[in-house]
Wavefront OBJ file of the C-alpha trace (Angstrom):
o trace
v 109.907 142.220 95.686
v 110.233 138.452 95.491
v 113.819 137.801 94.500
v 116.025 134.732 94.312
v 118.749 134.427 96.923
v 122.321 135.119 95.829
v 124.563 132.341 97.198
v 128.220 133.236 97.704
v 131.385 132.042 99.451
v 132.347 135.519 100.630
v 130.863 137.909 103.130
v 129.307 140.924 101.525
v 130.682 144.182 102.866
v 127.631 146.094 103.932
v 127.517 149.804 104.652
v 123.898 150.513 105.592
v 124.531 154.227 106.122
v 125.547 156.277 103.079
v 127.817 159.342 103.080
v 124.856 161.621 103.918
v 123.975 159.586 107.019
v 120.877 157.983 105.474
v 120.119 154.273 105.301
v 121.034 152.883 101.880
v 117.949 150.828 100.969
v 119.589 149.067 98.022
v 122.476 147.831 100.175
v 120.072 146.768 102.912
v 117.890 144.861 100.434
v 120.910 143.176 98.835
v 122.114 141.935 102.216
v 118.720 140.340 102.912
v 118.924 138.429 99.626
v 122.400 136.927 100.202
v 123.323 133.642 101.919
v 126.307 131.305 102.149
v 126.793 128.999 99.167
v 126.265 125.998 101.500
v 122.548 126.841 101.455
v 122.358 126.849 97.640
v 120.427 123.577 97.517
v 117.414 125.465 98.876
v 116.966 127.529 95.692
v 115.293 130.049 97.973
v 113.330 133.133 97.067
v 112.585 135.772 99.682
v 109.980 138.449 100.079
v 110.998 141.571 101.941
v 108.488 144.235 102.898
v 108.998 147.564 104.567
v 105.243 147.872 105.172
v 102.602 145.296 105.986
v 99.116 144.867 104.565
v 100.092 144.747 100.895
v 99.589 141.969 98.370
v 102.481 141.304 96.005
v 102.675 138.929 93.036
v 104.864 135.864 93.473
v 106.787 134.655 90.388
v 105.736 131.003 90.731
v 103.712 128.671 92.921
v 104.921 128.199 96.496
v 105.798 124.549 97.133
v 107.281 124.798 100.628
v 107.728 127.286 103.442
v 110.453 126.995 106.074
v 109.698 128.977 109.205
v 112.755 130.473 110.871
v 114.074 129.658 114.302
v 112.508 132.690 115.987
v 109.196 132.805 114.041
v 106.354 133.190 116.573
v 103.802 130.352 116.566
v 100.990 132.881 116.074
v 102.567 134.069 112.805
v 103.086 130.483 111.605
v 99.444 129.689 112.331
v 98.296 132.775 110.420
v 100.360 131.886 107.343
v 99.208 128.254 107.395
v 95.565 129.330 107.754
v 95.809 131.765 104.839
v 97.473 129.174 102.580
v 95.400 126.194 103.709
v 94.462 123.654 101.026
v 97.068 124.764 98.478
v 99.370 121.734 98.715
v 102.195 123.617 100.426
v 104.544 121.716 102.743
v 105.641 123.426 105.954
v 108.937 123.068 107.785
v 110.515 124.662 110.811
v 114.096 125.446 111.829
v 115.052 124.025 115.240
v 118.312 124.015 117.181
v 120.048 120.640 117.215
v 120.294 119.331 120.762
v 123.994 118.517 120.949
v 125.571 120.266 117.967
v 126.142 123.774 116.697
v 123.648 123.437 113.865
v 120.062 123.981 112.914
v 117.833 121.157 111.725
v 114.830 121.568 109.465
v 111.857 119.460 110.505
v 108.577 118.815 108.713
v 105.403 120.266 110.208
v 101.911 118.827 109.812
v 99.865 120.422 107.050
l 1 2 3 4 5 6 7 8 9 10 11 12 13 14 15 16 17 18 19 20 21 22 23 24 25 26 27 28 29 30 31 32 33 34 35 36 37 38 39 40 41 42 43 44 45 46 47 48 49 50 51 52 53 54 55 56 57 58 59 60 61 62 63 64 65 66 67 68 69 70 71 72 73 74 75 76 77 78 79 80 81 82 83 84 85 86 87 88 89 90 91 92 93 94 95 96 97 98 99 100 101 102 103 104 105 106 107 108 109
């Protein structure tokens, strides 16, 4: 389920509920793999799981992980412990102090 992000200039119209009242998984998945074109420099791939505890193949080596703004420290520690010694750089999203933006800062490895 590792897929490259689709970068676009336009909002994707998302209807999560189909005509039968059920959640449309394909539409939901597509929305999780779409970002604004401004982020295209990241060349990001995402993994999306509906269940935990499963191992999935990744299409290439991981070179860097950026932890999101709301990622709990405990989860970051777990990921870094699992991937320790593999040459992966870690970064974290943080709110800029005086601007409406998010900065990405390097974390110790």
